[in-house]
C-alpha positions as CSV (number, residue, x, y, z in Angstrom):
1,X,-26.1,254.1,153.5
2,X,-27.7,256.9,155.6
3,X,-27.2,260.6,155.4
4,X,-26.9,262.2,158.8
5,X,-27.3,265.7,157.5
6,X,-30.1,267.9,158.8
7,X,-30.9,271.0,156.8
8,X,-33.4,273.8,156.6
9,X,-35.2,274.4,153.3
10,X,-32.8,277.2,152.2
11,X,-29.5,275.4,153.1
12,X,-27.7,273.4,150.4
13,X,-26.9,269.8,151.0
14,X,-23.2,269.0,151.2
15,X,-23.5,267.0,148.0
16,X,-24.8,270.1,146.1
17,X,-22.0,272.2,147.5
18,X,-19.4,269.5,146.5
19,X,-20.8,269.3,143.0
20,X,-20.6,273.1,142.7
21,X,-17.0,273.0,144.1
22,X,-15.9,270.5,141.5
23,X,-17.4,272.5,138.6
24,X,-17.5,269.5,136.4
25,X,-18.8,269.2,132.8
26,X,-22.4,269.1,133.9
27,X,-25.4,271.3,134.7
28,X,-26.7,271.2,138.3
29,X,-30.5,271.4,138.4
30,X,-33.7,270.3,140.2
31,X,-35.2,267.1,138.7
32,X,-38.3,265.0,139.4
33,X,-37.3,261.4,138.8
34,X,-39.4,258.2,138.4
35,X,-41.9,257.8,141.2
36,X,-41.2,261.2,142.8
37,X,-44.6,262.7,141.9
38,X,-43.3,266.1,141.1
39,X,-41.0,266.5,144.1
40,X,-37.7,268.1,143.0
41,X,-34.3,266.7,143.9
42,X,-30.7,267.5,143.1
43,X,-29.5,266.4,139.7
44,X,-26.7,266.8,137.2
45,X,-27.3,266.8,133.5
46,X,-24.5,265.6,131.2
47,X,-24.6,266.1,127.5
48,X,-22.7,262.9,126.8
49,X,-23.3,259.5,128.3
50,X,-19.6,258.7,128.5
51,X,-19.1,260.9,131.6
52,X,-16.9,258.9,134.0
53,X,-19.4,258.7,136.9
54,X,-17.0,256.5,138.9
55,X,-14.4,259.2,138.7
56,X,-17.0,261.7,139.8
57,X,-17.7,259.5,142.9
58,X,-14.0,259.5,143.8
59,X,-13.8,263.3,143.2
60,X,-16.9,263.9,145.5
61,X,-15.4,261.7,148.2
62,X,-12.3,263.9,148.3
63,X,-14.2,267.2,148.6
64,X,-14.3,269.0,152.0
65,X,-18.0,268.0,152.4
66,X,-17.2,264.3,152.5
67,X,-13.6,263.8,153.4
68,X,-13.6,265.4,156.8
69,X,-15.0,262.4,158.7
70,X,-18.1,264.3,159.7
71,X,-20.4,261.2,159.2
72,X,-21.9,262.3,155.9
73,X,-22.0,259.6,153.2
74,X,-22.8,260.0,149.6
75,X,-26.5,259.4,149.1
76,X,-28.0,256.8,146.7
77,X,-27.9,258.0,143.1
78,X,-30.3,257.1,140.2
79,X,-30.1,258.0,136.5
80,X,-32.3,258.4,133.5
81,X,-31.5,258.6,129.8
82,X,-32.3,262.0,128.2
83,X,-31.8,261.4,124.5
84,X,-28.1,261.7,123.8
85,X,-27.4,262.8,127.4
86,X,-28.1,261.5,130.8
87,X,-29.4,262.9,134.1
88,X,-28.0,261.6,137.4
89,X,-30.1,262.4,140.4
90,X,-30.3,261.9,144.2
91,X,-33.9,261.4,145.3
92,X,-33.2,262.1,148.9
93,X,-31.3,265.3,148.3
94,X,-33.4,268.5,147.8
95,X,-32.2,271.0,145.2
96,X,-31.7,274.5,146.4
97,X,-31.4,277.2,143.8
98,X,-28.4,279.5,144.2
99,X,-28.5,283.2,143.9
100,X,-28.9,284.4,140.3
101,X,-30.1,281.1,139.0
């Protein structure tokens, strides 16, 4: 899958906007995953590993950012265990801090 989105450094990716819109039971943060050599990407941290990630995918697909037929597809997601929690991250999506974060 490819992402046809072109952004400036200060613009949030549609995926980040969609995650913020959904306001799920997760924290949105920057994360440097395996093999990223310190580069920060968009991630969500969940406190319990039983989060329904499949449901999150369906929910994301129905947000304004992805349901309008504008050509944007959900980017590839990775995950890491974090003790009792888990971090899901998108290596190709930069994280942009919001105001007041």
